[in-house]
C-alpha positions as CSV (number, residue, x, y, z in Angstrom):
1,X,82.0,264.3,80.9
2,X,81.6,262.1,83.8
3,X,80.2,259.6,82.1
4,X,83.1,259.6,80.1
5,X,85.5,259.7,83.1
6,X,83.6,256.5,84.1
7,X,84.9,255.0,81.1
8,X,88.3,255.5,81.3
9,X,88.8,254.7,85.1
10,X,86.8,251.4,84.9
11,X,89.2,250.5,82.1
12,X,92.3,249.8,84.4
13,X,96.1,250.7,83.1
14,X,98.6,249.8,85.4
15,X,102.0,251.1,83.5
16,X,103.2,247.7,84.5
17,X,100.9,245.7,82.8
18,X,101.2,246.3,79.0
19,X,98.2,244.4,78.0
20,X,96.4,246.3,80.3
21,X,97.5,249.8,78.8
22,X,96.8,248.6,75.3
23,X,93.4,247.9,76.3
24,X,93.3,251.3,78.1
25,X,95.3,252.6,74.5
26,X,92.2,251.9,72.7
27,X,89.4,253.2,75.3
28,X,91.0,256.2,75.5
29,X,91.5,256.1,71.3
30,X,87.5,255.9,70.7
31,X,86.7,258.4,73.1
32,X,89.0,261.1,71.1
33,X,87.9,260.0,68.1
34,X,84.1,260.4,69.2
35,X,85.2,264.1,70.6
36,X,87.2,265.1,67.7
37,X,85.7,263.6,65.1
38,X,88.9,261.7,64.2
39,X,91.5,258.8,64.5
40,X,94.4,258.8,66.6
41,X,97.5,257.7,65.6
42,X,98.6,254.7,67.6
43,X,102.2,254.4,68.6
44,X,103.5,251.0,70.2
45,X,107.4,251.6,71.6
46,X,108.7,248.5,73.1
47,X,105.4,247.3,73.7
48,X,104.0,250.1,75.1
49,X,100.4,251.9,73.8
50,X,100.8,256.0,72.8
51,X,98.1,257.7,71.0
52,X,98.8,261.0,68.7
53,X,96.3,263.1,66.6
54,X,97.8,266.0,64.9
55,X,95.4,268.1,63.1
56,X,97.4,270.8,60.7
57,X,100.4,272.3,61.3
58,X,100.6,272.1,64.9
59,X,101.2,275.4,67.0
60,X,99.8,274.0,70.6
61,X,100.6,270.9,71.9
62,X,98.4,269.3,74.5
63,X,100.1,266.2,76.3
64,X,98.3,263.7,78.9
65,X,98.7,260.0,79.8
66,X,96.7,257.3,80.3
67,X,98.7,254.9,82.8
68,X,98.3,254.7,86.5
69,X,100.2,253.3,89.4
70,X,97.4,251.1,90.6
71,X,97.6,247.9,90.3
72,X,95.4,245.8,88.5
73,X,92.1,244.7,90.6
74,X,92.1,247.8,92.5
75,X,88.9,249.2,90.9
76,X,87.4,246.6,93.2
77,X,88.3,248.2,96.7
78,X,87.9,251.6,94.6
79,X,85.4,251.6,92.9
80,X,84.4,254.1,90.7
81,X,81.8,256.6,92.8
82,X,80.6,260.0,92.3
83,X,79.2,261.4,96.0
84,X,79.0,265.1,97.7
85,X,80.5,266.9,94.4
86,X,83.5,264.3,94.1
87,X,84.5,261.2,92.0
88,X,86.7,258.9,93.0
89,X,88.3,255.8,91.4
90,X,91.6,254.2,90.9
91,X,93.7,257.0,88.6
92,X,90.6,259.5,88.7
93,X,92.6,262.2,89.6
94,X,95.9,260.9,87.9
95,X,94.9,261.6,85.1
96,X,91.8,259.9,83.5
97,X,89.4,263.1,84.3
98,X,92.2,265.3,82.9
99,X,92.0,263.5,79.8
100,X,88.3,264.0,79.6
101,X,88.7,267.6,80.2
102,X,91.4,267.8,77.7
103,X,89.1,266.4,74.9
104,X,86.0,268.0,76.0
105,X,88.0,271.3,75.8
106,X,89.3,270.9,72.4
107,X,85.8,269.7,71.2
108,X,84.2,272.5,72.3
109,X,86.1,274.9,69.8
110,X,84.9,275.2,66.3
111,X,87.5,273.0,64.7
112,X,90.8,271.2,66.5
113,X,93.3,272.8,63.8
114,X,96.5,273.8,64.6
115,X,96.9,271.2,68.1
116,X,98.7,268.1,68.2
117,X,97.6,265.6,71.3
118,X,99.8,263.2,72.8
119,X,98.3,260.6,75.3
120,X,101.5,258.5,76.2
121,X,101.2,255.3,78.4
122,X,104.5,255.6,80.6
123,X,104.5,258.9,81.9
124,X,103.8,257.3,85.6
125,X,107.7,255.2,84.8
126,X,109.4,258.0,83.6
127,X,108.1,258.2,80.1
128,X,111.1,255.9,78.8
129,X,109.6,255.1,75.8
130,X,107.5,258.5,75.1
131,X,109.9,260.7,75.8
132,X,111.4,261.1,72.0
133,X,108.0,261.6,71.0
134,X,107.2,264.5,73.0
135,X,110.3,266.4,72.5
136,X,109.6,265.9,68.7
137,X,106.1,266.9,69.0
138,X,107.3,270.1,70.5
139,X,108.9,271.5,67.2
140,X,107.2,274.9,65.6
141,X,104.7,275.0,68.8
142,X,104.3,278.2,70.7
143,X,102.9,276.2,73.8
144,X,102.6,273.0,75.4
145,X,99.8,272.5,78.0
146,X,100.2,269.7,80.3
147,X,96.8,267.8,81.6
148,X,98.2,266.9,84.7
149,X,96.3,267.7,88.3
150,X,96.2,270.7,89.9
151,X,99.2,270.8,92.6
152,X,96.5,271.1,95.0
153,X,92.6,270.7,96.0
154,X,92.2,274.8,95.2
155,X,93.4,274.2,91.9
156,X,96.9,275.8,91.7
157,X,99.0,275.5,88.7
158,X,102.3,274.0,88.2
159,X,104.5,276.7,86.9
160,X,108.0,274.8,87.8
161,X,108.9,271.6,88.5
162,X,112.3,269.8,89.8
163,X,114.8,267.7,87.6
164,X,114.7,263.8,88.9
165,X,117.6,262.0,88.9
166,X,117.7,258.3,90.2
167,X,120.8,256.2,90.6
168,X,121.7,252.6,91.9
169,X,124.5,252.3,94.3
170,X,125.8,248.7,94.3
171,X,128.4,247.9,96.8
172,X,130.7,245.1,96.1
173,X,132.2,243.1,98.8
174,X,133.6,239.5,99.6
175,X,131.8,236.8,101.1
176,X,132.6,234.7,103.9
177,X,131.4,232.0,106.2
178,X,129.7,234.2,109.0
179,X,130.3,231.6,112.1
180,X,133.9,230.3,110.7
181,X,135.9,233.0,109.4
182,X,134.0,236.4,109.1
183,X,137.4,238.3,109.2
184,X,138.3,237.1,105.6
185,X,135.1,238.5,104.1
186,X,134.4,242.3,103.6
187,X,130.7,243.1,104.9
188,X,128.9,244.6,101.9
189,X,126.2,245.7,104.4
190,X,128.0,247.3,106.5
191,X,129.5,249.3,103.6
192,X,126.0,250.1,102.2
193,X,125.0,251.5,105.7
194,X,127.9,253.9,105.5
195,X,126.7,255.1,102.2
196,X,123.4,255.3,103.5
197,X,124.5,258.1,106.0
198,X,126.7,259.6,103.2
199,X,123.7,259.9,100.8
200,X,121.9,261.4,103.1
201,X,124.6,264.0,104.0
202,X,125.3,265.3,100.8
203,X,121.7,267.3,100.5
204,X,123.2,270.1,102.3
205,X,126.5,270.2,100.5
206,X,124.3,269.7,96.9
207,X,122.1,272.7,98.0
208,X,125.2,274.8,99.4
209,X,126.7,274.5,95.7
210,X,124.3,274.7,93.3
211,X,121.9,277.7,92.7
212,X,118.8,277.7,95.3
213,X,116.0,278.8,92.0
214,X,112.4,279.0,92.8
215,X,112.0,275.3,94.2
216,X,114.3,275.7,97.3
217,X,116.9,273.3,97.9
218,X,117.5,270.0,96.3
219,X,116.7,267.2,98.2
220,X,118.6,263.8,97.8
221,X,117.2,260.6,99.0
222,X,118.2,257.2,99.7
223,X,115.1,254.9,99.3
224,X,115.7,250.7,98.3
225,X,117.9,249.3,99.9
226,X,119.0,245.2,99.8
227,X,121.9,243.4,100.9
228,X,123.2,239.2,101.3
229,X,122.3,236.2,100.0
230,X,122.0,234.1,103.0
231,X,121.9,234.6,107.1
232,X,125.0,233.0,107.4
233,X,127.2,234.6,104.7
234,X,129.0,238.0,105.0
235,X,127.5,239.6,102.4
236,X,129.4,240.3,99.0
237,X,126.8,242.4,97.5
238,X,124.3,245.4,98.8
239,X,122.3,247.6,96.6
240,X,121.2,251.1,97.4
241,X,118.6,253.3,95.2
242,X,118.9,257.0,95.7
243,X,115.9,259.4,94.5
244,X,117.3,262.9,93.6
245,X,115.3,266.0,92.7
246,X,117.1,269.3,91.5
247,X,115.6,273.1,91.2
248,X,118.3,273.4,88.6
249,X,120.6,272.3,85.9
250,X,123.3,273.3,87.8
251,X,121.9,271.7,91.1
252,X,121.4,268.4,89.1
253,X,125.1,268.1,87.2
254,X,126.3,269.1,91.2
255,X,124.6,266.4,92.5
256,X,125.6,264.0,89.7
257,X,129.4,264.7,90.5
258,X,128.8,264.0,94.1
259,X,127.4,260.9,94.3
260,X,129.6,259.7,91.4
261,X,132.5,260.7,93.8
262,X,131.4,258.8,97.2
263,X,134.1,256.1,98.4
264,X,133.7,253.2,100.4
265,X,134.8,253.2,103.7
266,X,136.2,249.8,104.5
267,X,138.8,248.7,103.5
268,X,138.7,246.0,100.1
269,X,134.9,247.3,99.5
270,X,134.2,249.0,95.8
271,X,130.9,251.0,95.0
272,X,129.6,251.1,91.5
273,X,127.1,253.9,90.6
274,X,124.6,253.1,88.1
275,X,121.6,255.5,86.6
276,X,121.9,259.2,86.3
277,X,119.3,262.1,85.4
278,X,116.3,261.8,83.9
279,X,114.2,264.5,83.7
280,X,115.4,268.0,83.1
281,X,114.2,270.6,85.9
282,X,111.1,273.0,84.4
283,X,112.3,276.4,85.3
284,X,109.8,278.9,86.1
285,X,110.6,281.1,83.5
286,X,109.1,278.4,81.0
287,X,105.4,279.0,82.3
288,X,105.5,282.8,82.9
289,X,103.7,283.9,79.8
290,X,101.3,281.6,79.7
291,X,100.5,281.6,83.7
292,X,99.4,285.2,83.2
293,X,97.7,284.6,80.0
294,X,95.8,282.0,82.1
295,X,95.1,284.3,85.0
296,X,93.9,286.9,82.5
297,X,91.7,284.4,80.7
298,X,90.3,283.0,84.4
299,X,89.0,286.3,85.2
300,X,87.5,287.3,82.2
301,X,85.7,283.9,82.1
302,X,84.6,284.8,86.2
303,X,86.6,282.2,87.9
304,X,88.7,282.8,90.9
305,X,92.2,284.4,90.4
306,X,94.8,281.4,89.6
307,X,97.8,280.9,91.5
308,X,100.9,279.1,90.7
309,X,103.3,276.9,92.8
310,X,106.8,275.0,91.9
311,X,106.9,271.5,92.9
312,X,109.3,268.7,93.7
313,X,107.4,266.3,91.3
314,X,108.5,265.5,87.5
315,X,106.2,265.3,84.7
316,X,106.3,265.7,81.0
317,X,106.2,268.8,81.2
318,X,110.0,269.2,82.3
319,X,110.5,267.5,78.7
320,X,108.8,269.6,77.2
321,X,110.1,272.9,78.8
322,X,113.2,271.5,78.3
323,X,113.0,271.9,74.5
324,X,112.4,275.7,74.7
325,X,108.5,274.9,74.4
326,X,107.0,277.1,76.6
327,X,104.5,275.3,78.9
328,X,102.4,275.2,81.9
329,X,101.2,272.1,83.7
330,X,98.2,271.4,86.3
331,X,95.7,272.3,83.7
332,X,93.9,268.9,84.3
333,X,91.4,267.7,87.1
334,X,91.0,269.7,90.6
335,X,91.6,267.0,93.2
336,X,93.8,265.9,96.0
337,X,95.1,262.3,97.0
338,X,96.9,261.4,93.8
339,X,98.5,257.8,94.0
340,X,96.9,257.2,97.4
341,X,93.4,255.5,98.7
342,X,92.3,259.5,99.3
343,X,92.5,259.9,95.3
344,X,89.3,262.3,94.4
345,X,88.3,264.6,91.8
346,X,86.1,267.9,92.6
347,X,83.2,267.3,89.7
348,X,82.1,271.1,90.0
349,X,85.4,271.9,88.5
350,X,85.5,270.2,85.6
351,X,83.8,272.4,83.4
352,X,85.4,275.7,84.2
353,X,88.8,273.9,83.7
354,X,87.9,272.7,80.3
355,X,86.8,276.0,79.7
356,X,90.6,277.7,80.5
357,X,92.0,275.4,78.6
358,X,89.9,275.7,75.5
359,X,90.5,279.7,75.6
360,X,94.4,279.1,76.1
361,X,94.3,277.0,72.8
362,X,92.3,279.7,70.8
363,X,94.6,282.0,71.7
364,X,97.9,280.6,71.7
365,X,97.6,278.6,68.3
366,X,96.6,281.9,66.6
């Protein structure tokens, strides 16, 4: 398993580099073919390479991704290594070790019959090209298991996820010479500053208006900000990006109304709101029965008691759950530091985690 993880990690697959993602799909395909005894269907959508294996009539859907957030060349500064029971390298936790565990778990069963496997190449950027593929593959399935990393370094499973929305607020002003006649302009930078503070104040309103849900309050965060075209010109244009995490569909809809209802403060300024909902929330009810089953299996296998937690991040589990397919996430590698220089996988947990998944597959595909 470590050798396979090393192979995947050494093949870099930054989401924005489609050629790298294509090479990675080839490497993942070879690994899956070796372990599953069948080549995948390679699906390229808008230049993004995805893989699918389907055996018989699927009752269980396994979902993973092979793209990472790490820019090409990261392997030089963060080379693959195993020391002190920890494997390191770009993307090892999110989620190349999880893919290895998935393939080995399925290969350990007498047959892969009744299982569909999807490994997509754009999860880190929202699964924009693979969403429909994932949603269509839930049809007829009794369970979806998502191989994202555990919620913490103790191996907690992810039993609920917030939904995500992304907005861009475009501020339209009016340009003018900043030295000679600034009074004739409409300063988009100043208007954007007002909107940043307005966005920051929406969180409390959204939390009060929406059902709290198992994840607590929604978060509404101003992130990217840009404005202006020259140092001596009153800015005519500014852009503000807003990140939203919502615990329920109701909260997501309420926030959408609030964001789209924002109004300019400066006379002559105009706001244009782009974007909206992306991933729907994954409620606790989607995972309850599967988490209970996983807990029983872990006890039978002599593993430590499982914990389930709700998290603010989103994944492809949001899509499978929204399709009405019971979903359990966080079944991949155990470790910490995803997307950070400290990223690592606890190698002692890889085999037990694969055994847990194998038994989950066996019991839910019947």
